[in-house]
N, C-alpha and C positions, 0 to 999 in steps of 0.2 A: 190772856198770857199764852204764849205760844210754848210748844216743846222747848225749843232753844233758850226761851227765858227761864222755864222751870229748870232746866239745867244749870244755867248760870245762877240762878237762885239757890240750887243746892251747894254748888261749888263754893259760894260765899259762905252758905252757913255751917258747911262741914269741913271745908278746906281740902275735899277731894277732887283730883282731877278732872278737867272736863270731859275727857274720853271715857274715863271710868263711870261717871256720873251719867253720861249720855247712854252707856250701855246697860246700867241698871233701870233707867226710865224706859228705855225701849224693851227691855226684858218684862219690866213689870207691865207695859201695855200688852205685850204678847201674851203673857200668862193669863191676864183678865181675860183678852178677846178668846182666846182658846178654852178657857173653863168654862165662861159663859155659853159660849157655842155649844158646849158640851152638855149643858143642863146643869152645870155645877154653879152653887152661889159662892161668893167670895165675901167672907165679913171680916171687916177691919174695924176692932173694938176701938172706939175713940173718933171714927170716921164715918163708917157707914157700910152698906152692903151693895156690891154688884150682882146684879141677877137679870133674869130675863122674864119677860110677862108676854102672854099671849094675847094678842088682838083677835077677837072674833070676825068671823066672815061678815061683810056687810055690803050693801049696795052702794055703790059710788056713781058719779055723773061725770060724763064728758061733757061738758057744756058747749063747746065749739061744735061737735057733732051732734048735740041734743039726744043724748042717748045714755041708758044705765047700763053699768057693767058691775060685775060680781068681784069684790076684792076679796079674795079667800084668806082663809084664818093664816096669820103669821106671827112670828116672835120678834120682839124689839127688846133692845138693851135697856137696862133702867137701873139707876142708882138711887138708894134710898139711905138719906142721910142719917146720923145717929143723933140723940136727943140734944147732946151738947153743941152739935153742929148748927142744928135748927135754932137752938137759943143763940149762938152767936150771930146767925144772920137777922134774926128776929129784933136784937139788940142794936144792931149797925144802922 
């Protein structure tokens, strides 16, 4: 599902105009990105948690060049669904 399809679905379900729904979706995405980048977790009861995880430093391989490189420690975005969401997926 694309952002445009999400906006259309919100419009159908709520009756809100498309431009307003688009602004809300874009604002939500911006807030999630900004807050998780700042190290804050976002908890949405009944849906899940947006957070970041730290990947440890590791040794990677450049196969074409046949050499090893060090991949530094870095953060990645992570979504952890709530139990209701997990059960819904398991039962589908």
